[in-house]
Structures are given as C-alpha cells and as structure tokens.
ZAMARGU-4260 file (C-alpha; in steps of 0.2 Angstrom, whole numbers, plus 5000, padded with zeros to 4 digits):
<rodrens>
0) 5244/5455/5015 | 5240/5473/5021 | 5254/5485/5020 | 5262/5490/5037 | 5260/5508/5042
5) 5277/5516/5044 | 5282/5526/5059 | 5285/5544/5056 | 5303/5549/5059 | 5303/5568/5055
10) 5295/5582/5065 | 5279/5589/5059 | 5279/5607/5052 | 5270/5620/5062 | 5251/5624/5059
15) 5237/5611/5054 | 5248/5602/5042 | 5259/5587/5045 | 5270/5577/5034 | 5263/5560/5029
20) 5266/5544/5038 | 5282/5538/5029 | 5298/5533/5036 | 5313/5544/5032 | 5322/5531/5022
25) 5307/5527/5011 | 5302/5544/5007 | 5320/5547/5001 | 5320/5531/4991 | 5305/5538/4982
30) 5314/5555/4979 | 5328/5545/4971 | 5316/5536/4960 | 5308/5552/4955 | 5326/5558/4951
35) 5329/5543/4940 | 5312/5546/4932 | 5316/5564/4928 | 5333/5558/4921 | 5324/5546/4909
40) 5310/5559/4905 | 5323/5571/4899 | 5334/5558/4891 | 5319/5554/4881 | 5316/5572/4876
45) 5334/5574/4872 | 5334/5560/4859 | 5325/5571/4846 | 5336/5586/4849 | 5353/5577/4848
50) 5347/5566/4834 | 5340/5581/4824 | 5354/5584/4812 | 5354/5566/4806 | 5334/5565/4806
55) 5333/5582/4797 | 5346/5576/4784 | 5337/5560/4780 | 5320/5568/4780 | 5326/5584/4772
60) 5319/5596/4786 | 5323/5615/4785 | 5324/5626/4801 | 5306/5630/4802 | 5301/5611/4800
65) 5314/5607/4814 | 5306/5621/4825 | 5289/5613/4822 | 5295/5596/4826 | 5304/5602/4842
70) 5289/5611/4848 | 5276/5597/4844 | 5280/5588/4861 | 5274/5604/4870 | 5257/5605/4862
75) 5251/5590/4871 | 5262/5591/4886 | 5256/5609/4890 | 5237/5605/4887 | 5239/5590/4899
80) 5246/5599/4914 | 5229/5604/4922 | 5220/5588/4919 | 5235/5578/4925 | 5237/5589/4940
85) 5218/5586/4944 | 5221/5568/4943 | 5237/5569/4954 | 5226/5577/4968 | 5213/5563/4967
90) 5220/5546/4962 | 5234/5535/4967 | 5251/5542/4962 | 5258/5525/4962 | 5247/5519/4947
95) 5245/5536/4938 | 5264/5538/4937 | 5267/5520/4932 | 5255/5521/4918 | 5261/5538/4911
100) 5279/5532/4912 | 5275/5516/4902 | 5266/5527/4889 | 5280/5539/4886 | 5293/5525/4886
105) 5283/5516/4872 | 5281/5532/4862 | 5300/5535/4863 | 5304/5518/4858 | 5292/5517/4843
110) 5299/5534/4836 | 5312/5523/4828 | 5299/5516/4816 | 5294/5534/4810 | 5296/5537/4792
115) 5289/5554/4790 | 5288/5571/4798 | 5270/5568/4802 | 5273/5552/4811 | 5287/5560/4821
120) 5275/5574/4826 | 5262/5562/4831 | 5274/5551/4842 | 5280/5567/4850 | 5262/5572/4855
125) 5260/5555/4863 | 5276/5557/4872 | 5270/5574/4879 | 5254/5566/4885 | 5264/5552/4895
130) 5277/5564/4902 | 5264/5577/4908 | 5264/5568/4925 | 5282/5572/4929 | 5280/5589/4937
135) 5263/5588/4944 | 5265/5571/4951 | 5283/5574/4958 | 5278/5590/4966 | 5262/5583/4974
140) 5273/5569/4981 | 5285/5581/4989 | 5270/5591/4996 | 5263/5576/5005 | 5280/5568/5011
145) 5289/5583/5017 | 5285/5598/5028 | 5286/5616/5020 | 5303/5621/5027 | 5311/5605/5020
150) 5304/5604/5003 | 5318/5614/4993 | 5331/5600/4994 | 5320/5585/4989 | 5312/5596/4975
155) 5330/5601/4969 | 5335/5583/4969 | 5321/5576/4959 | 5321/5590/4947 | 5340/5590/4945
160) 5336/5573/4936 | 5330/5584/4922 | 5348/5591/4918 | 5356/5575/4923 | 5346/5567/4909
165) 5351/5580/4897 | 5369/5579/4903 | 5370/5560/4901 | 5358/5560/4886 | 5367/5572/4875
170) 5383/5562/4874 | 5375/5545/4876 | 5362/5548/4862 | 5375/5556/4851 | 5386/5540/4853
175) 5371/5529/4850 | 5366/5538/4834 | 5384/5538/4828 | 5387/5520/4832 | 5370/5512/4828
180) 5359/5525/4819 | 5345/5536/4825 | 5332/5523/4823 | 5341/5510/4834 | 5344/5524/4847
185) 5326/5527/4849 | 5323/5508/4852 | 5336/5506/4865 | 5332/5522/4875 | 5313/5520/4875
190) 5310/5502/4878 | 5325/5499/4890 | 5317/5512/4902 | 5302/5502/4906 | 5312/5493/4920
195) 5310/5508/4931 | 5291/5504/4933 | 5294/5489/4945 | 5304/5497/4959 | 5292/5512/4958
200) 5277/5501/4961 | 5286/5491/4975 | 5292/5506/4984 | 5276/5517/4983 | 5264/5515/4998
205) 5247/5509/4994 | 5240/5524/5003 | 5248/5541/5003 | 5239/5556/5012 | 5244/5570/5023
210) 5240/5569/5042 | 5230/5584/5048 | 5227/5590/5065 | 5208/5589/5069 | 5200/5606/5069
215) 5194/5613/5086 | 5176/5609/5090 | 5170/5626/5088 | 5178/5629/5071 | 5165/5630/5057
220) 5165/5617/5043 | 5177/5622/5028 | 5168/5630/5014 | 5167/5619/4998 | 5182/5624/4986
225) 5182/5628/4968 | 5190/5616/4956 | 5205/5628/4956 | 5208/5643/4968 | 5214/5657/4957
230) 5223/5672/4965 | 5238/5684/4963 | 5250/5671/4969 | 5245/5658/4956 | 5245/5672/4942
235) 5262/5679/4946 | 5270/5662/4949 | 5263/5656/4932 | 5269/5671/4922 | 5286/5670/4930
240) 5286/5651/4925 | 5282/5656/4907 | 5297/5666/4906 | 5308/5653/4914 | 5300/5640/4902
245) 5305/5650/4887 | 5323/5651/4892 | 5324/5633/4899 | 5317/5625/4883 | 5328/5635/4871
250) 5343/5626/4879 | 5334/5609/4880 | 5329/5609/4861 | 5341/5620/4851 | 5358/5619/4860
255) 5365/5602/4852 | 5359/5608/4835 | 5368/5625/4838 | 5384/5617/4842 | 5383/5607/4826
260) 5377/5621/4814 | 5386/5636/4821 | 5401/5629/4830 | 5404/5616/4817 | 5406/5602/4829
265) 5403/5584/4825 | 5387/5576/4832 | 5397/5566/4845 | 5408/5581/4851 | 5392/5592/4851
270) 5384/5579/4863 | 5398/5579/4875 | 5400/5598/4876 | 5382/5601/4877 | 5383/5590/4893
275) 5393/5604/4902 | 5379/5617/4903 | 5367/5603/4908 | 5379/5598/4922 | 5381/5616/4928
280) 5362/5617/4929 | 5360/5601/4939 | 5373/5606/4952 | 5367/5623/4954 | 5349/5617/4956
285) 5354/5606/4971 | 5364/5620/4978 | 5350/5632/4977 | 5337/5620/4985 | 5349/5616/4999
290) 5355/5634/5003 | 5337/5640/5003 | 5331/5627/5015 | 5345/5630/5027 | 5342/5649/5027
295) 5323/5646/5030 | 5326/5634/5044 | 5338/5647/5052 | 5324/5659/5053 | 5326/5669/5037
300) 5310/5675/5029 | 5304/5661/5017 | 5297/5673/5004 | 5313/5684/5003 | 5324/5668/5002
305) 5314/5660/4988 | 5312/5676/4978 | 5330/5681/4981 | 5337/5664/4975 | 5325/5666/4960
310) 5332/5683/4956 | 5350/5678/4957 | 5347/5663/4946 | 5337/5672/4933 | 5351/5686/4932
315) 5364/5673/4927 | 5354/5669/4911 | 5360/5685/4903 | 5376/5676/4901 | 5368/5667/4886
320) 5369/5683/4876 | 5389/5684/4876 | 5389/5665/4874 | 5381/5667/4857 | 5392/5681/4852
325) 5410/5676/4856 | 5420/5668/4843 | 5430/5656/4854 | 5422/5639/4857 | 5429/5637/4875
330) 5423/5654/4880 | 5406/5651/4873 | 5405/5634/4883 | 5410/5643/4899 | 5397/5656/4896
335) 5384/5643/4892 | 5388/5635/4909 | 5387/5652/4918 | 5370/5654/4909 | 5364/5637/4916
340) 5366/5643/4934 | 5348/5648/4932 | 5346/5631/4939 | 5347/5638/4957 | 5330/5646/4954
345) 5322/5630/4948 | 5318/5621/4965 | 5312/5638/4972 | 5300/5641/4958 | 5292/5624/4962
350) 5292/5628/4981 | 5283/5644/4977 | 5268/5634/4970 | 5269/5622/4984 | 5269/5635/4998
355) 5255/5646/4990 | 5243/5632/4985 | 5229/5626/4995 | 5234/5609/5003 | 5222/5599/4992
360) 5226/5608/4976 | 5245/5607/4974 | 5244/5596/4959 | 5231/5607/4951 | 5242/5623/4954
365) 5258/5616/4948 | 5249/5609/4933 | 5241/5626/4929 | 5258/5634/4931 | 5267/5621/4921
370) 5254/5623/4907 | 5258/5642/4906 | 5277/5638/4907 | 5275/5626/4893 | 5267/5639/4882
375) 5285/5646/4883 | 5290/5628/4878 | 5279/5628/4863 | 5285/5646/4858 | 5303/5645/4861
380) 5309/5632/4849 | 5296/5637/4836 | 5301/5656/4836 | 5319/5652/4837 | 5317/5641/4821
385) 5308/5656/4812 | 5321/5668/4818 | 5335/5657/4811 | 5326/5656/4795 | 5323/5675/4793
390) 5340/5681/4799 | 5351/5666/4795 | 5358/5667/4813 | 5355/5659/4829 | 5360/5675/4839
395) 5343/5684/4839 | 5335/5668/4846 | 5348/5666/4859 | 5347/5684/4864 | 5328/5685/4866
400) 5327/5671/4878 | 5337/5679/4893 | 5328/5695/4890 | 5311/5686/4892 | 5318/5676/4907
405) 5324/5692/4917 | 5307/5700/4913 | 5299/5686/4923 | 5306/5694/4939 | 5293/5707/4938
410) 5280/5694/4941 | 5288/5687/4957 | 5292/5704/4965 | 5276/5714/4960 | 5263/5701/4959
415) 5267/5686/4970 | 5265/5691/4988 | 5269/5681/5004 | 5272/5662/5001 | 5256/5656/5011
420) 5241/5646/5005 | 5225/5656/5004 | 5218/5650/5021 | 5233/5657/5030 | 5236/5673/5021
425) 5234/5689/5030
</rodrens>
C-alpha cells in the first residue's frame, strides 16, 4: 500500500528552500532514532578503548601498538566520508543507513573472535566502513527535515548521542569486561544492537526530498554543478574540524587507558569516572544547539552566533592541560569535565557545513569535512601513543590536543565567511 503523504506542521524558512513534507512528530521520532544510533555508534567505538588494558595484557601490546590499534578505525572511517556523503545525497537514507548500521554492528560483534593484533585491526577497519554513514547521513537528514534557523537543536540532539554512548558505554563495557571477559562483551554489545534497524525502516518515509519553490519563469536554468563545490567556507570549516577532531578523538580513545595507567584506577572505576566528562560534553552540546537557535530566531546574526559559540567551546578545551598536571584525582576529573564543555561548539560546527553547502551537496560537504576531521582522528591516538613511548608520560599528548584545538579558531574567524550557500552569497 502506498505511503500517505504527511502534512507539514512547521513553517518554511525564507528563500527558495522549504523543509521537507514530514509531520513534526515523525521528524522528531527520526531524530531520536538518530540519537540512539549515535549512542550505539560510539558505544561500539568505546569497546576497544575501555577494554584496551585487558586486550593489551592478553596480546602483549605496547603503547605504540595500542596507538596503532586505536587509530585503525579512522583509516577507513576517514577515507569513506566523501564516498558515503556522495551516496547520502543520491540514494535512500532509509536503506543506506540500515545497511551500514548492520555492517558496523556485525564487525563489533565478531571482534570477540579476534586472536591477534592483525585481526583486531582488520575488524576495526570494517567497523569504520560501516560507521562512516553516521555524520553525513544524519546531517543530510536534518538538512532535509528542518529549516536553517531550527537545525541547531536537532543536530545537537542526535550528535549528543555520541557522548551519551561514551558515558553509558564506558561503565557498561567496563562492567561487562570485568564480569564476562572482553570477548563476550563484544558479542553482547555488537549483536544486540541489530534490533535498532527495524524501527528505523518502519519510521523512515519511502521518499524524503526537500520542497522547493518553483523559480520565476524568467529565471535562467541552473548551471550544472561540479561533483563538489569547493570554496573558502568548505576549506575553513574543514580545517577547523580537523583541529576539533584531534582533540575530540584524544578523549574518545585514550581517556579510559589514562585513568587506569596514570591515575591507577581499576578498569571498572575508570569506566565510571570516564563517563563524567562524556556526560558534560553531551549536556553542553544540547545547550549549545538550543541557545544558538534561540538567538538566531530572535534576530541575532547567525554567522556571529555560530562562530561565537564555537569560540567559547574551543576555549574551554584548554582545561585539559591542568587536568593532566594536577595530582588530585577529583580536581583532574572536574577539569576534564570542564574541558568537555567543548561540546557546545559541536552542533554549531555541523550547522556551519549545512548553512554553507549547496542544497544538493550537504552530504558531500559534511563528508569532506569529516574526512579532514578524521585525519585528526587518525593522528591523535597514534601521535599520543608515540609521545607516551618517547617521554614515558601522558602529559605531552594531553597538552598538544587543546593547543591544536584553539588554533582551529583561526580557520573559523579568518577563512570561513558568511554562513550562506554559494548561490546566495554576496
């Protein structure tokens, strides 16, 4: 039976673009499903980081080998960003996301069978291929379902699932590893996640496209577009995203191991305490998206609002330096939580790509930007492992990340211009 067309329940934005024909309830259901997918996505990523002390003990991995294993996921994840963004712009997100989700869940589950570093690396590469859909697919959906002035909050909600996954995943994975062993943990986390696919397929419309006002009769036909429109906004946003990615993935990959090796916590306690910075990130992310949208709707200049929130968020990352230096555990956790207020910048970073991309290239733009950002994801765990090996300390790696993060502000303030797509730029 053909699917009914749902009535629009929200006002269109100004200009030639209008939000897609989805009921308000249905589009928010899909945002929640994307939040859950992000939670599962990062829970699956957290498995290797939290279980790393046990895995490295069984497989006799040193700091450099651990750094290689932690970075392996990003090799394929980064390289897949542009191709998956191209697909997100052209094929059904319903089936593209469902298929990718199944692939990454199976890769996580089968990690429990790995018996060597090489097999672990291979499965992390497959995991990266599957999870590559997360950001291009989610951002593409928001760009179709929400008008420009209301994209900050849904972007923040789905992306906060990242830190929710880490916050839940760190103690959950630590408990599963302690209670059932790291192999059984991978089986449970990976294979049980497959249940998400059914509600996604049922909730997603068979057709999802933006409505556009017809151009005036005298308007010339649009010129054919290049596969990717490259301009200063894409360059600046991507460079800034690289710096963000370097900082972000240091916390994602090395924090649990740092708490075990440097703060001398048990794996279970490290998992629970690692959840505190992750929760701070998630809460600040939703707050950053909500506040930014409110200010824009009240008439504040969107470019200044988004860049301002990014600036404040990036500046809080400097708290990671004293977090690594203080001797008191409680003070270190508080400073780590403060350094996680970087989360308020996260939805605004993604809205920058949505606002500046041509309407039919949103997936490609966020894919390209995330490719550059995940080069930071490749380098961050790898360089941190090398620095630990060479210096015998985690402090240099934890000090380098916030310096790189703050340097990214130069790209947003001096390269990125007005947040407008090329066809409306002046």
